[in-house]
N, C-alpha and C positions, 0 to 999 in steps of 0.2 A: 504493500500500500504506500501511496505517496504521502508526503508530509501534510498536504492539503486534506487528504482523506482522514488522517489521524486527527487533524483539527476538527473536522466534522464530527468524528466519533466523540472527541473530548467534550465539545459543546452540546452535541445532540443527545448524548446519553442522559445527562441530568434534566435537560429540557423535556425530552420525551418521557423520562421517568416521572417528572412532576405531573405531566398531563395524564398518564396512565394511573398514577397513584390517587389523583383527584377523583377517579371513577371507580376504583377497586373497593368493594365493601368489606371484604374479608381481611381481618387484621393480620393473620399469619402470611397470607399471600402478599399483603402490603409490605410487611417487614422484609420479606425475601426479595421483593422487587427493589426495595430501597437499597438493600445490600448489593444486589446484582448491578444496578445502575451505577452505584458508587465504585464497584470493582472494575466495571468497564472503563469508567473515567480514569481510574488509577492505572490500568493497563495502557491506555492511550497516552497518559502523561509520561510513563516510563519510556515508551517508544519515542515520543517527541524529544524527551531529554537525551536519549541516546543519539538522535539525529543531530541535535544542537551541539552536543559535546564532540561529535565526530566531524561535523561539517561546518560549524559556526552558525551564525544567525539565520533564522528563517523569516522571510517576508512573503506573505501570501499574495497572489495576484490581486491587483487593486489596492494593495497596501492597507487592507482593513485589519489584518492581524499580523503579529510578529512575535517571535520568541528569540531571546538571547540568553546568556548564561544566568542573568539576574532573574528574569521572570519565569524561566522554565524551572528553576529551582523551587520557586514558590508554588508553581502549578503542581509539581510532584509532591511537595509537602502537603498542600491542601488536599490533593487526591488521597494520599495515604491516611491522613487524620480523619477525613470525612468517611472513608471506608471503615475504619475501626470504630468510629462513632456510630455509624449505621449498624454495625454488628452489635455494639453495646445497647443500642436503642431498642432492639426487638424485645428481649426479655424485660428490660427496664420499663418500657411503656406498657407491656402486657400487665405488669404488676400494678401500674398506675390505673389501668382499666379495671382490674379486679378490685382495687380499693375504691373505685367510684370517683376518682379525681378527674378522669376524662371519660367521655362516652365514645361510641364507635365513630360518630361523625367527626368529632374533634381529633380523634386518632388518625383518621384519614387526612384531615387538614395538616396534622403534624408531619406525616410522611411526605405529602405533596410539597409543603413549604420547605422541608429539609432539602429536597432536590432542587427546588427553585433557588434556594440560598446557594447551593453548590454551583448552579449555573451562573448566578451573579458573580461568584468568586472567580470562576474560570474566565468569564467574559471580561472582567476587569483586568485580570492578570495577563491576558493575551491580546487585548485590544491595542491597536496602533493609533488610536484617536483619543486625545485627552478628554474630550467631551463624553465619549463612551465609557471611559474609566469612571468619570463622575456619575454617569447614569447607572453603571453596574453597582456602585456603592448604594445607590437608591434602591435598586432591586433587592440587593442582599439585606438592606435595612428593613424594607417593608416586609420581606419574608420573615425576618427574625422578630419584628414587632408582633406579628400574628402568633409566633411561637412563644414569645414571652408572656402573652396574654392567654395562653392556651387553657390554663386552669380556671379562668373566668372568675377568680376571686376578686374582691375589691382591691386588695393590694397588688395583684397581678395586673389588673387593668390600669391602675394608677401608675405602676412601673412602666408598662408599655406606652402609656400616654406621655410620660416624662421622657422616655427614650425617643419617641417619635418627635416631640416638640424640640427638645434640645438638639438632637441630631439633625432635625429639619432646619433649624436655624444655622447650625454649623455647615451643612451641605449647601445652604443658600449662599453663605459667605464664600465657600469654595467655588461655587458657580460664578460669583462675581470675579473672583481671582482668575478663573478660566476665561471669562470675557475680556479681562485686561490682557491676558496672554494673547488672545486672538487679536486684540486691538493693535499690539505691536508686531505680532508675527505676520499679520495680513499685509503690512507694508513691504515685507520681504518676500512673502510667499503667495500673495494674492488673496482675494476675498473668497476663497473656496475651502474645501475640506483639507487641503494640503496645509493650511495655516494652523491646523490642530493635529496634524499627523506627526506622531512622535519622531519617526525616522527623518522626516523632513525638518522638523524643529531642531533636532540634535545637530544636523548638518549645517543649519543656518543660524545657530544660536549666537554666533558672534555678531550677527546683524541686528539682534533684538535690542531695543532701547533699554539701557541699564536701569534708569529710574522707574520706568513702567514695570519692569520685571521685579524690582525690589518691592514696589507697592503691591503687585500681584501676589508675590510670595507671602506677604503679611496676611492677606486674606486667605490664601491657600493653607497657610500654617494653622491659622485659627479654625478654619473650616474642616480640613482633614484631621487636624489635631483633636477636634471634638470626637471624631470617630476613633482615633487612636486611644483616647482616654487620657490625654495630657491635662494636667492641672493648669488652670482652674476650670476646665471644660469637661470634667470627668464625672459630674454628679449623676448622670444617667446610668453609669456602668454598674455600680454596686446593687442598685435596685433591680436592674434587668437580670443580673445573675441570681439574685436571691429569690425572685418570684417565678422565673421560668423553669421548665423542666431541665434536669441536670444535663442531658445531652446538648441542649441549647447553650448552656454555660460553657461547655467544652468547646464548641465551635466558635462562640463569641470570643473567648480568650485565645484559643489556639489558631483561629483563622481570620475572622473578620477584622480584628485589629491589625493584622499583618497587611491586609489589602489596603487599608487606609494609610498605613506607614509607607507601603510600596508607592502609592500615588504621590505622597509627599516627597519621597526621595527622588522620584522621576522629575518632579518640579524643581527640586533643589539642583539637580544636575544641569537644568537649563539656566537657572539663575547664576550658578557658578561660572558657566561658560560666558554668560552675557555681562555679568557685573563683578566677577571675582568671587572667591570662595568664602571670604570672611563673613559677609553679611548673612547669608542663609545659614551657614554653618554655626555661627555664634548664636543666632536665634534658636536653632534646634538644640544646641548644647544647653542653653539657658532653660528652655521649656522642659527638656529632658531631665535635668537635675531637679527642677522644681517638682515635677511629677514624682520622681523617685523619693524625694524628701517628704512630700505630702502623704504619699502612700505608705512610706515606712512608719511614720508616726501614727497614721490612721489605723494601721494594723492592730495597735495596742488597745484600741477603743471598741473593737467589734464584739458582738455577741452571737451573730449568725455565722455559721461555718462557711457558707457560700459567699457571703459578703466579705469575710476575711480574705478568702483566696482571690476574690475579685480585686481587692486592693493590692494583692501580690502581683496580679496581672498589670495593674497600673504602674507599679514599681518597675517591672521588667520592660514594659513598653517605653517608659522613661529612659531606662538604661540603653535600649536600642536606639532611641531617638538621639540621645547624647552621642553614642558611638558613630552613627551616620553623620551627625553634625561635625565631628572631628574631621571626617572626610579623607583620611589617609587610607591607603590600601590595607594596612594592618587593622585599622578601626573598622573598615568595611568587612573584612574577613571575620573579625570578632562579632560584629553585629549580625551577620548572616548565620554564623554558628550559634549565636545566642537565640536567634529567631527559631532555628531548628529545635534546639534543646528545650526552649521554653514551650513551644507548641506541643512537643511530645510529652513533657513532664506535666504541664498544667492540664492538658486534656486528660491524662491518666489520673491526676489528682481528682478532677471533677467526677470521673467515673467512680472512683473510690468514695468520694463524698456522697454521691447519689445513693450508693448501696448503704452507707452508714446511716444516712437520714431515713431510708426505708426501714432498716432494722430497728432503729431507735424511735422512729415515729416523730422525729423533730429535727430541725436544723439548728436549734439553739445549742450552743456549745456547752452551756452549763449542764445540760441534760444528756449529753453524749459522753459516755465513759465506758471503759472496759471492753473496747472493741476487739482487742487481741484475745481476751478470754471468751468473748461472745462468738466472733468469727475471725480466726487468726489471719485469714487472707486479707480481709478488709482492714484490720488493725495494722498489720505490718505494711500493707500497701499505703495507708495514710502516713505512717511514720517514715517509711523509706522515701515516699514522694515528697514529704516535707523536707527531709534532709537534702534531696536532690534539688528542689527549687530554691532552698536557702543557700545553695552554692557550696555544699560540702563535697570535698574530693572523695572518690575519683569520678563523680558524675560530670557530664558535659557542661552543665551550667557553671561549675567551678572553672573549667578550662576557658569558656568564653568570657566569663567575668574577669579572669586573670588577664586575658588578652586585651579586653577593654581598658583595664587599669594600666596595662603596659603602654597602650596607645595614648592614653591620657597623660601618662608620665612623660612620654616623649614629646607630645605636641601641645599639651595644655597642663603643665604640672600644677598650676594653681587650683585646678579642679579636683585633684586626687584626694585631698583631705575630706572634702564634701562628699565625694563619691564613696569613699571607704566608710565614712560615718553613716551614710544612708543605707548601705548594704548591711552593716552590722546591726543597725536599729531594726531593719526589716526582719533579719534572721531572728533577732531576739523576740520580735512580735509574734512570729510563727511559733516559736518554741515556748512561748508563754502559755499557749493553749493546747498544742498537739499532744504532748505527753499525757496530759490529763484525760484527753479523749481516748488515747490508745491503751493506757494501763488502768488497773483497778478492777473492780467488780462491776459488771453490767447492771443496769437497772432491772428490777423485777418484771416490768411490763415490756421489756424488749422482746421482739419477735425475730424469728429466723427466716430471712428472705434469701433465697438462692442467689448467690452473687456470680456474675459473669466477669471474672477477673483476668481472663486471657488478654483483652486489650490493654489492661493496666500493666501487666508484667511485660508485654511486648514493648510498650512505650518506655518503661523504665529500663528495660534491658538495652534498648537502642541508645537511650541517654547515657547509660553507663559505658557502652561501647565507644561512644563518641568522646567520652572523657578519658578513656584509656588510650585510644588511638584513632585519629580521624583517618579513614581510608584514603588511599592516594587519589583515587578518582574523584572523591568528594572534596578533598583539599584543593585539587586542581580546579574543580567546579567553582568553589568559593573564591579562589584566586582570580579566575577569569571575571567573575561577577564583581568582585571588589575593584578590579582594574577598571571595569566599565563605570562603576559608581564614582570612582575617584577622578574620572575625566579622561581615562586612557583610551577611549574609543571602544568599538565593538569587538 
C-alpha cells in the first residue's frame, strides 16, 4: 500500500468506527469494534512511521496532509495509548453499566465519541493546514465535552460546561492568532490556502512580519495554552478529570494535551524563524515554570484522587512547555521523551485509579486505603505508577526530567533552582497521599471488582524500559524531531 492509502486507513478507521458505533446497540459488540478501530489506526501509524523514518517527510498530493519525524511520533503514541485505553474501556464501562451510572444509550455515545476524539487527534497531528489543526482541536474538545458529561450528574454537567466555556474562549483566542498569521503570510504566499499550509509557511517564514508574528504568538500561546492546561488557564482540567469516566481522564492527560502543545510548538517554530528564538521561547519557559509551580503546590491541597493526578498532568505539561521553550536540540529531545513517558505512565495511573475508585466506591482519598491488601495488583500499580510519575529512577520520567534539567543548566541556568524546587514539591505532594491509599487495612464496605491490569503493566513496563535504555531507532527518531523543532529543517 502507498503512503496515501495508509493515511486513508489512519483517518478512516476512527471516523468510520465512530459512525458504526453510533448505531450499534449491543455493548459487547461496541467495545470490540472500539478496540478493532483503534488497533487498525495503530497498525497504520506504525506503517507510516516506518515510511517516514526510512524515506523522510511525506506530503500528500494537494498538500493537505504531511508527516515528518515530529508529528509521526505523536501519531504513533496517540494510536498506541488510544488502543490500550479502548481495551481498558470495555470491562470498565460494563461495570459502570451494571452499577447504573450509565445506560445503554449513553454507553453507545461513549464508544462513538471515543472514536471521534481519536479522529480529531489524528486529523490535527497530520494536517498540513494551521486552520485545520485549530479545527481538529475543536472536534476533539467537543467529543470529550460529551464524554465528561456522560454520567449526567450535576457536577459532571457543571464540569463539562466549564470545560466547554473556558476552552471555547481559549480556542477563540487561538483562532485570532491564526488570523494574524494569515494576515502576514498572505503577503508572501497569496490570499489562498497556501498562506496557512505548514510546509509553505516553514519555507517562507523569513518573509513573515516579525511584529505581527510576535503578536500572533501571544494569542496562540494563551489560546492553545488553555488546552495544554498552562496556569492560569488551567481551571477546567481538574474538574473535567474528576467528573468524567476514568478512560476519558486517561486520554485527556495522555493525548489531548499533547495535541495542543504540538500546535503551539509548530507556531513557535514559525515565530523563531521570523523574529528570533528569544521571544516565543522565553514566553513558553515562563508559562511552563508557572504551570509547574502552581500544580506542584496545588497537589498538596487535593482530596479527590483524580483531581490530584490531574494537577500532576498540569505539572508535567508545564515541564514540557518549558523544555520546548528552551529550544535547543537537547531540550527538544528531552521534551519528546518526556511526552512519551508521561503519556504512558499517566494513562496507566488513571487506569489504576479507575479500578481503585470502583473497588472502594469513592474517589475521595480519605476513604481509599488498603489497596494492596484488598487487590494487590491495583495497590502496587498505584504505588509503582506514583513512583514513576514522580521521577524516581530507573523509570523514563526520571531520564527525561534529568535531560530537561541538563538542558536548562546549559542554556538557562537561572531557571534550574525553580525547576528543581517545583519537581521536589510535586513529588512530595504525591507521596503525601499515595502510601496511605496503598497500605493499611481496606474499609469494610469495599467490594471486589475484577481489574483489567494488563494495560497498566504494559505502560509501566515501557516507561521502565525507556528509563533503562532508549532504543537506537527511537533515539534517532527523537533526534530527527528535535532537529526539526530547533530550526534545523526537515
